[in-house]
MARGUZA-979476 format. One record per residue (C-alpha): residue in one letter; x, y, z. Coordinates in steps of 0.05 Angstrom, whole numbers, padded with zeros to 5 digits, always signed. Each point is the difference from the previous one (the first is absolute). Example, Ala and Ser with C-alpha at 12.3 -4.5 7.8 and 13.67 -1.06 7.14 Angstrom:
% MARGUZA-979476
a+00246-00090+00156
s+00027+00069-00013
//
This chain:
% MARGUZA-979476
m+02136+02043+02507
n-00060-00029+00035
d-00038-00056-00034
s-00063-00014+00038
t-00026-00057-00043
h+00043-00057+00025
h+00055-00016+00048
p+00045-00053-00033
p+00046-00047+00038
n+00072+00018+00011
t+00039-00036-00055
s+00070+00026+00016
s+00024-00067+00026
d-00044-00042-00045
p+00033-00069-00002
l-00035-00021-00064
p+00048-00025-00054
r+00000+00047-00060
l-00018-00023-00070
g+00010+00038-00065
a-00024-00012-00071
a+00069-00022-00024
q-00003-00061+00046
l-00065-00027-00029
n-00015-00048-00057
f-00072-00001-00023
s+00010-00048-00057
g-00046-00061+00005
s-00055+00039+00036
a-00070-00002-00027
f-00030+00064-00028
f-00050+00042+00039
v-00044+00061-00011
n-00020+00051+00052
r-00074+00010+00014
t+00004+00041+00065
a-00057+00046+00020
r+00023+00069+00025
f-00027+00067+00023
v+00036+00054-00039
l+00009+00068+00033
a+00025+00050-00052
v+00045+00050+00035
p-00011+00070-00029
a+00051+00055-00007
l+00008+00017+00074
a+00011+00069+00029
g+00075+00010+00005
g+00008-00069-00031
g-00016-00034+00066
e+00050-00023+00053
p+00073-00017-00012
l+00007-00073-00022
l+00046-00021+00057
i-00003-00060+00047
p-00035+00029+00062
a+00029+00012+00069
g-00003-00061+00045
d+00028-00047-00053
p+00074-00018+00004
r+00008+00025-00071
a-00036+00066+00014
g+00018+00054-00049
q+00018-00045-00058
v-00030+00022-00066
l-00055-00044-00028
k-00006+00037-00067
k+00042+00055-00030
d-00019+00060-00043
s+00037+00022-00063
a+00052+00037+00042
g+00016-00062+00041
r-00035+00025+00062
a-00059-00032+00036
a-00062+00004-00043
r-00066+00019+00033
g-00066-00037+00006
v-00027-00049+00051
v+00039-00050+00043
f-00037-00062+00025
f+00015-00070+00026
n-00016-00068-00031
g-00014-00045+00059
t+00002-00064-00042
d+00069+00013-00029
r+00022+00039+00063
a+00027+00053-00047
w-00006+00076-00006
q-00033+00023-00064
a-00003+00069-00033
v-00045+00030-00053
r+00016+00066-00035
g-00049+00057+00008
d+00002+00022-00072
g-00067-00028-00024
r+00031-00058-00037
e+00002-00055+00053
a-00049-00038+00044
i-00003-00039+00065
l-00028-00070-00010
f-00034-00038+00056
n+00014-00072-00019
d-00039-00065+00004
l-00068+00022+00027
g-00073-00020-00009
p-00061+00040-00020
e-00021+00021+00071
p+00067+00030+00021
a+00003+00034-00068
r-00070+00029+00013
l+00021+00026+00068
l+00063+00031-00028
q-00040+00035-00054
q-00050+00025+00052
r+00056+00028+00043
l+00033+00032-00060
l-00064+00037-00017
e-00005+00024+00072
l+00071+00027-00004
t-00015+00037-00066
p-00068+00033+00012
r-00032+00035-00060
g+00056-00026-00045
a+00057+00032+00040
v+00070-00018-00024
l+00037-00051+00044
s+00051+00032+00047
l+00060-00032+00033
a-00038-00001+00066
a-00060-00035-00033
i+00045-00053-00031
k+00032-00013+00067
a-00069-00006+00031
l-00022-00050-00053
l+00064-00041+00011
q-00013+00000+00075
f-00073-00022-00011
a+00021-00055-00048
q+00054-00027+00046
q-00030+00008+00069
e-00075-00008-00014
l+00000-00048-00058
g+00065-00036+00011
l+00024+00016-00071
i+00075+00003+00010
d+00022-00023-00069
c+00008+00065-00040
y+00051+00025-00049
h+00012+00052-00054
k-00010-00004-00075
r-00001+00047-00059
l-00070+00020-00022
d+00013-00013-00073
s+00018-00073+00015
v-00064-00006+00042
l-00042+00023-00059
r+00038-00047-00046
d-00001-00063+00044
m-00065+00001+00040
v-00075+00001-00011
a-00057+00023+00044
i-00036-00056+00038
s-00064+00038+00012
p-00028+00066-00026
e-00023+00017+00070
n+00072+00007+00023
p+00046+00028-00054
n+00061-00007+00044
y-00008-00075+00010
l+00040-00033-00056
q+00027-00068-00019
v+00065-00016-00036
s-00017-00022-00071
k+00068+00002-00035
p+00022-00063-00037
v+00073+00004+00022
r+00028-00068+00020
h+00039-00007+00064
r+00044-00054+00030
a+00001-00013+00074
l+00043-00032+00054
w-00022-00019+00070
v+00052+00017+00053
q-00019-00042+00060
r+00047+00030+00050
p+00004+00070+00031
f+00034+00052-00044
s+00002+00072-00022
f+00001+00019-00073
d+00039+00058-00028
g-00047+00019-00058
p-00036+00064-00018
v-00004+00010+00075
l+00030-00041+00056
q-00053-00052+00018
h+00000-00042+00063
y-00032-00069+00003
p+00013-00036+00067
e-00048-00056-00021
g+00025-00007-00071
a-00035+00024-00063
v-00005-00007-00075
l+00048+00036-00046
v-00029+00020-00068
t+00031+00024-00064
d-00026+00028-00066
e+00069-00012-00030
r+00017+00073+00011
h-00011+00011+00075
v-00003-00045+00061
w-00042+00014+00062
g-00028-00037+00060
v-00073-00018+00012
a-00026-00027+00067
t-00016-00074-00009
e-00074+00005+00016
v-00007+00061-00045
f+00031-00038-00058
l-00046-00060+00010
r-00062+00044+00001
n+00017+00042-00060
y+00048-00033-00050
r-00025-00052-00049
q+00042-00054-00033
l-00003-00001-00076
v-00017-00068-00028
g-00002+00011-00075
t-00049+00058-00006
q-00037-00017+00064
e+00012+00033+00068
r+00003-00048+00059
v-00006+00016+00075
l+00055-00031+00041
e-00022-00044+00057
s+00064+00002+00040
v+00066+00037+00002
a+00033-00069-00005
e-00019+00001-00074
l+00051+00055-00011
r+00073-00012-00016
a+00039+00008+00065
w+00065+00038+00007
p+00053-00021+00013
//
């Protein structure tokens, strides 16, 4: 399978020590809420379901299944790469999931919306080729490499529009409290996907799941809860460090 949107590094001999959720203890951490701004690309029901959700050729794990269907085979949709986490991502092409471009300002969001409209003239339905073209534009022209998948119903539940001029530009509004740990050393995290952080990162939990967030992304977008007030962190040193 050819993925023209990004060429990730070879991670077959990645020397990063592996962390898993079972090793972590978040007790004692402050509470945080997420206020990240994102561009949400709803993926429609694609012709033929899209492409097989397999790690592409050129990666040491090529051919491994990213998501399975009900029969245990590779599901179909869109495969893409998160350059921040250095991880392959997959979104199903069944009309119920979305690709989120994470942590972006109003101008990149405007340019993404403009390119999306160019790729869907006269209200045409998004195709697999158009989605790949938008991913390529975001990554290569705008430098937006932090993208991942999410269910559309959770987007509608957890996010609100920032501006009526761009209905796909949304901000997280959910009140869910998170705890966070700052891992100062290089590591990879075996979470929902295998994430690689050679400069360290922040691990976040909502008490159900644990995932990694690049340090600078966390500082820009998460707010510490102080009573009912939301406080912007000034430095990652304010976080509880692990270990």
